[in-house]
C-alpha positions in Angstrom: 85.8 83.1 98.7 89.5 83.8 98.8 90.2 80.2 99.6 88.3 79.1 96.5 90.0 81.7 94.2 93.6 81.3 95.4 93.6 77.8 96.9 95.3 78.9 100.1 95.2 75.6 102.0 96.6 73.7 98.9 99.5 76.1 98.9 100.0 75.9 102.7 99.3 79.5 103.4 96.6 81.8 104.8 95.1 85.2 104.2 97.1 86.9 106.9 100.4 85.6 105.6 99.6 86.5 102.0 98.6 90.1 102.9 101.8 90.6 105.0 103.8 89.2 102.1 102.1 91.6 99.7 102.8 94.5 102.0 106.5 93.3 102.3 106.9 93.2 98.5 105.4 96.7 98.2 107.7 98.2 100.7 110.8 96.8 99.0 109.7 98.1 95.6 107.8 101.3 96.5 110.8 103.3 95.3 109.7 102.7 91.7 106.6 104.9 92.1 108.7 108.1 92.2 111.9 106.8 90.6 110.2 105.7 87.3 108.7 109.1 86.5 112.0 110.7 87.6 113.9 108.6 85.1 111.4 108.9 82.2 111.1 112.7 82.5 114.7 113.5 83.3 113.7 114.4 86.9 111.2 117.0 85.7 109.3 116.6 89.0 105.9 118.3 89.2 105.5 118.7 85.4 102.4 117.4 83.6 104.4 114.6 82.0 105.9 113.6 85.4 102.4 113.4 86.9 101.2 111.4 83.9 104.0 108.9 84.2 103.4 108.6 88.0 99.8 107.7 87.4 100.7 105.3 84.7 103.3 103.6 86.9 100.7 102.9 89.6 97.9 101.8 87.2 99.9 99.6 84.8 101.7 97.9 87.7 98.4 97.2 89.5 96.7 95.8 86.4 99.7 93.6 85.6 99.6 92.2 89.2 95.8 91.6 89.0 96.4 89.5 85.9 99.2 87.7 87.8 96.9 87.1 90.8 93.8 85.8 89.0 95.2 84.2 85.9 98.4 82.6 87.2 97.7 82.6 91.0 101.4 83.5 91.6 102.8 85.9 94.2 104.9 87.9 91.8 104.8 91.7 91.6 105.1 93.8 88.5 106.2 97.4 87.7 108.1 99.3 84.9 111.4 97.5 84.8 114.6 99.2 86.0 117.1 99.4 83.2 114.4 99.3 80.7 113.0 102.6 81.9 116.5 104.2 81.6 116.9 102.7 78.1 113.4 104.1 77.2 114.5 107.6 78.4 117.6 107.3 76.2 115.5 106.3 73.2 113.2 109.3 73.8 116.3 111.6 73.8 117.5 110.1 70.6 114.0 110.6 69.0 114.3 114.3 69.9 117.6 114.5 68.1 116.4 112.5 65.0 113.1 114.2 64.5 113.3 117.6 66.2 110.1 116.9 68.1 109.6 118.1 71.7 110.4 115.7 74.5 106.7 115.1 75.2 106.0 114.4 71.5 109.0 112.1 71.4 107.9 110.4 74.6 104.5 109.7 73.0 106.2 108.4 69.8 108.3 106.0 72.0 105.2 104.7 73.6 104.3 103.2 70.2 107.3 100.9 70.5 106.2 99.7 73.9 102.7 99.1 72.6 104.1 96.9 69.7 106.4 95.1 72.2 103.4 94.3 74.5 101.2 93.1 71.6 104.0 90.8 70.4 104.4 89.4 73.9 100.7 88.7 74.2 100.7 86.8 70.9 103.9 84.8 71.9 102.4 84.0 75.3 99.1 82.8 73.9 100.9 80.6 71.4 103.2 79.2 74.2 106.3 80.5 72.4 107.7 82.2 75.5 107.0 79.1 77.6 109.0 77.0 75.1 111.9 79.5 75.4 111.8 79.0 79.2 112.0 75.2 78.6 114.9 75.7 76.3 117.1 77.1 79.1 119.3 74.2 80.2 118.7 73.0 83.8 122.2 73.9 84.9 121.7 77.5 83.8 118.2 77.5 85.3 119.5 76.4 88.7 122.0 79.3 88.6 119.4 82.0 88.0 118.1 82.2 91.6 121.6 82.5 93.2 122.6 85.1 90.6 119.5 87.1 91.4 120.5 86.8 95.0 123.9 88.4 94.2 122.1 91.1 92.3 119.7 91.8 95.3 122.7 92.1 97.7 124.4 94.4 95.3 121.4 96.6 95.1 120.9 96.6 98.8 124.5 97.4 99.7 125.1 99.5 96.6 122.6 101.4 94.5 119.5 101.3 96.6 120.5 104.1 99.1 122.5 107.0 97.8 123.7 110.1 99.7 124.3 113.5 98.1 126.2 116.5 99.5 128.1 119.6 98.5 131.0 117.4 97.4 128.8 115.5 94.9 127.2 112.1 94.9 125.5 109.8 94.9 127.7 108.0 97.5 126.9 104.4 98.4 127.5 102.2 101.4 129.7 99.5 99.8 131.7 101.6 97.4 132.2 104.8 99.3 131.7 103.9 103.0 133.2 100.4 103.3 135.3 101.0 100.2 137.2 103.9 101.8 140.6 103.1 103.3 139.8 105.0 106.4 136.8 106.6 108.1 138.5 110.0 107.7 138.8 109.5 104.0 135.1 108.6 103.8 134.1 111.6 105.8 136.2 114.0 103.7 134.9 112.5 100.4 131.2 112.7 101.4 131.4 116.0 103.2 128.1 116.9 104.9 126.6 113.7 103.6 128.8 111.6 105.9 126.4 111.7 108.9 123.5 110.6 106.7 125.7 107.8 105.3 126.5 106.6 108.9 122.7 106.6 109.7 122.1 104.7 106.4 124.6 102.0 107.2 123.4 101.7 110.8 119.8 101.5 109.6 120.6 98.9 107.0 122.5 96.5 109.3 120.2 96.9 112.3 117.2 96.1 110.1 119.1 93.1 108.6 120.0 91.7 112.1 116.4 92.2 113.3 115.1 90.2 110.3 117.7 87.4 110.8 116.9 87.1 114.5 113.2 87.1 114.0 113.4 84.6 111.2 115.5 82.3 113.3 112.8 82.4 115.9 110.3 81.4 113.3 108.4 84.7 113.0 106.8 84.7 109.5 106.5 88.5 109.4 110.3 88.8 110.1 111.1 90.8 106.9 108.4 93.5 107.3 109.0 93.8 111.0 112.7 94.3 110.4 111.9 96.9 107.8 109.6 98.7 110.3 112.2 98.7 113.0 114.8 100.0 110.6 112.4 102.7 109.4 111.7 103.9 113.0 115.4 104.0 113.8 116.1 106.0 110.6 113.3 108.4 111.3 114.5 108.9 114.9 118.1 109.4 113.7 117.0 112.0 111.2 115.2 113.9 113.9 117.7 113.6 116.7 121.1 113.6 115.0 120.5 115.3 111.6 117.9 117.8 112.9 115.6 117.1 109.9 111.9 116.2 109.8 111.6 112.8 108.1 107.9 113.5 107.4 108.3 117.0 106.1 107.2 115.9 102.6 103.8 114.9 103.9 103.0 118.6 104.6 103.8 119.9 101.1 102.8 117.2 98.7 99.2 116.8 97.3 97.2 113.7 97.9 94.9 114.5 95.0 95.6 112.2 92.0 96.8 114.2 88.9 94.3 112.5 86.6 94.0 115.6 84.3 97.8 115.6 83.7 97.7 112.0 82.6 94.8 112.6 80.3 96.6 115.6 78.7 100.1 114.0 78.3 100.1 110.2 78.3 96.7 108.4 78.3 96.4 106.8 74.9 98.6 109.6 73.5 100.3 107.5 70.9 102.2 109.7 68.5 102.2 107.5 65.4 103.3 110.3 63.1 106.4 110.9 65.2 106.9 107.2 65.4 107.0 107.0 61.5 109.8 109.6 61.5 112.2 107.4 63.4 113.0 105.0 60.5 112.0 101.4 60.1 115.5 99.9 60.8 115.9 101.8 64.1 112.3 100.9 65.0 112.9 97.2 64.4 116.2 97.3 66.3 114.6 99.0 69.3 111.6 96.6 69.4 113.9 93.6 69.2 116.1 95.0 72.0 113.2 95.7 74.3 111.7 92.3 73.6 114.9 90.4 74.4 115.8 92.3 77.6 112.2 92.1 78.9 111.7 88.5 78.0 114.7 87.2 79.8 114.4 89.6 82.7 110.9 88.3 83.3 111.8 84.6 82.7 114.8 84.9 85.0 112.8 86.6 87.8 110.0 84.1 87.6 112.2 81.0 87.5 114.6 82.3 90.2 111.9 83.4 92.6 109.7 80.3 92.0 112.8 78.2 92.7 113.3 79.8 96.1 109.5 79.4 96.8 109.6 75.7 95.9 107.2 76.2 93.0 109.2 74.3 90.4 108.6 70.7 89.6 111.2 68.0 89.3 112.2 69.2 85.8 112.7 72.7 87.0 109.4 74.0 85.4 106.9 76.3 87.0 103.1 75.5 86.6 101.1 78.2 84.9 104.2 79.8 83.4 102.1 80.8 80.4 99.7 82.8 82.5 102.5 84.4 84.5 104.2 85.5 81.3 100.9 86.8 79.9 100.6 89.1 83.0 103.7 91.1 82.1 102.6 91.3 78.5 99.2 92.7 79.5 101.0 95.1 82.0 103.2 96.3 79.2 100.3 97.1 76.8 98.4 98.9 79.7 101.7 100.7 80.4 102.0 102.0 76.9 98.3 103.1 76.9 98.6 105.0 80.2 102.2 106.3 79.7 105.1 104.3 80.9 107.9 102.0 79.7 107.9 98.2 79.7 106.2 96.5 82.7 108.1 93.4 83.9 108.2 91.0 86.9 110.1 92.6 89.8 113.0 90.8 91.4 111.8 92.4 94.7 109.0 89.8 94.6 111.5 87.5 96.3 111.0 89.5 99.6 107.3 88.7 99.6 108.0 85.1 98.8 110.4 84.9 101.7 107.6 86.5 103.9 105.5 83.5 103.1 103.7 84.6 99.9 102.7 81.6 97.8 99.6 82.6 95.9 98.1 85.4 93.8 96.7 87.0 96.9 100.1 88.3 97.6 100.2 89.9 94.1 96.7 91.2 94.5 97.6 92.9 97.8 100.6 94.6 96.3 98.6 95.7 93.3 95.8 97.2 95.5 98.4 99.2 97.4 99.9 100.4 94.2 96.5 101.7 93.2 96.1 103.4 96.6 99.4 105.1 96.0 97.6 107.3 93.5 96.1 108.9 96.6 98.8 108.3 99.2 102.1 108.4 97.3 103.7 110.8 99.8 103.3 108.2 102.5 105.2 105.6 100.4 108.0 108.2 99.9 108.8 108.4 103.6 109.9 104.7 103.7 113.8 105.0 104.1 115.7 103.3 101.3 118.1 101.9 103.9 115.2 100.0 105.5 114.4 98.3 102.1 118.1 97.6 101.7 118.0 95.4 104.8 115.3 93.2 103.3 117.0 93.0 99.9 120.3 91.9 101.5 118.5 89.2 103.6 116.5 87.8 100.7 119.7 87.9 98.5 121.6 85.8 101.0 118.7 83.2 101.1 118.6 83.0 97.3 122.3 82.3 97.1 121.8 79.1 99.0 120.3 77.7 95.8 123.9 77.1 94.7 123.8 73.8 96.6 121.7 72.4 93.8 124.4 73.2 91.1 126.7 70.4 90.2 130.0 72.2 90.4 132.0 69.1 89.3 130.2 69.4 85.9 132.1 72.1 84.0 129.0 72.6 81.7 127.1 73.8 84.8 129.8 75.4 86.9 131.3 77.8 84.3 127.9 79.3 83.1 126.7 79.6 86.7 129.9 81.3 87.9 129.7 83.8 85.1 126.1 84.5 85.8 126.9 85.1 89.4 129.2 88.0 88.6 127.4 89.2 85.4 124.1 89.8 87.0 125.1 92.2 89.7 127.7 93.9 87.6 125.6 94.4 84.5 122.4 95.0 86.4 120.5 92.9 83.9 119.0 89.5 84.6 118.4 89.0 80.8 122.0 89.8 79.8 123.4 87.5 82.5 121.2 84.6 81.3 122.4 85.4 77.8 126.0 85.0 78.9 125.1 81.8 80.6 123.4 80.4 77.5 126.3 81.3 75.3 128.9 79.8 77.6 126.9 76.5 78.0 126.4 76.2 74.3 130.1 76.8 73.4 131.3 74.3 76.0 128.9 71.6 74.9 129.7 72.3 71.2 133.5 72.0 71.6 133.6 69.1 74.0 131.8 66.7 71.7 128.4 67.1 73.3 126.7 69.2 70.7 123.8 66.8 70.4 122.8 67.5 74.0 122.0 71.1 73.2 118.5 71.7 71.9 117.9 73.6 68.6 116.1 76.4 70.4 119.1 76.8 72.8 121.4 77.2 69.8 119.0 79.8 68.4 118.8 81.7 71.7 122.6 81.7 72.1 122.9 83.1 68.5 120.4 85.8 69.2 122.3 87.0 72.3 125.6 86.9 70.3 124.0 89.1 67.7 122.6 91.4 70.3 125.9 91.8 72.2 128.2 92.2 69.2 126.3 93.2 66.1 123.2 95.2 66.9 124.0 98.9 66.9 
C-alpha cells in the first residue's frame, strides 16, 4: 500500500527510513508549536486566543503536509512561517491603532488578509504561474540557494534557536554572547545566573553535533535523530544534576486536553470582514502583496534548496511536481486562515529530515501526523531542549553549504549574487529577501556588461518587483 502510494523503491528508500526522517524533521521544528501562538498573541499564554492559535498551528501545518505527501510525494514539512508570523503580529497591532478594535477583533480582521493571500496562491499554482516564477530564477542564483540556506540554518543553530534569560536580561545566545565575549569572566558577568544554563546549552549543542557527525561517518542513517536524543538526555541530566531543576516539570502542570472550544470561540472561521473593511484599500493591497512576495520566495527557496541537497533536481535545476508542492503551501495557508494562524509555508528544517534519508511524501505524512498528535501531547514536545535541535540544524547547515562546489566562481554573474545571498540570508533571516537581492544583482550585472539579452523578461519583472518592495513600498 505505502509502496504504491509513495513509490519508495523508486526513490531508493523504505518505510523505516521515511518514518525516522519524519520524526527528525518534527523534532527540529517542534518549537513552532508553542512559539507561533506566543508571537501571534504577544505571549498571552493560556488565553483563549493563544489556545486557538495553538490548535490552528497544529491543524493547518498537518493538512499542508498531507497535501505535500499525497499530491507532490515530497518530504517537505510545513508550518506557519517564522518572520511572517512576527509581521502578522505587527499588522494586528497596527490594525488595533487604525481601527480602535480589540486585539482579538483585529486578529480576526488580519486573518482575512491571509485568506486572500492563500486563495491567490491557489489560483497562481493551478495556472502554473508560480512554477514559471521558479523557472525564471537564473541557474546560478538557484545553485546558491541551498548553501545560503545552510548558512541560515547554522546561524539559527548557533544563534537564535537557544536563548537564555536571567536577572541581567536576555535572551543571550551561544555565538554572540558566549563565544562573542572576550573572556569567560565577561560572559559570566553579562549573563548572571543564566551562565550555567548557557554552558549546558553549548555543551549539549556540540556533543549532539559530534555524535551526529561520528554516526554519519559510520553510515548510520538515523544519525541526526540519535544525535538529538543523546543531546537531549545530556541536557536533561545536566538540568537535574547541575542546575537542580526538573526538566519534566511542565508535564505535571500542563493539560493534555485539546482546547477545541477556545479555537471555536476565537479563531475557527472567525473572519472579521467588517474590521477588515476599516483598514483602507491601499494598506490592504500593500499588505497582501508583501505577504505574497515574502511567502512565495521563502517557499520557492526552501523547496529548491532542500531538493537540491536531496538530489531531486533534474539537469536543468528543476524539481518534478513543483506545481503540486507549491499548491500544498497555498492550501495550508487557506486552512491556516480558516483555523486561526498566519501564512503556512515550507519549513527550512525539512532539510534535517532529508538528511536523515527522507525522499518521499511518507516523511511529510509522518511529520504531519505527529503535528496532529501534538494537539493531545504538546507538553511532551515542549521538553525537547532547543540546544539538541541546534545540533541538527548546524550539521544540516554544514552539509548544505557543500553545494557551493556547483557554483562557477570564475563567472562574476554567478559568484557575486551567490556571495551576497550567503550573507543576506542569515543576516536578514529571510530566504525570500536574499533571493531578491540575488536576482537584482544578477540582473544589474548582466544588464551593464552587455549581456542583457541573456536575462528573461520574467527575471527583469521579478527584479523590478523586489526593487519596488525594498525601496518604495511603505
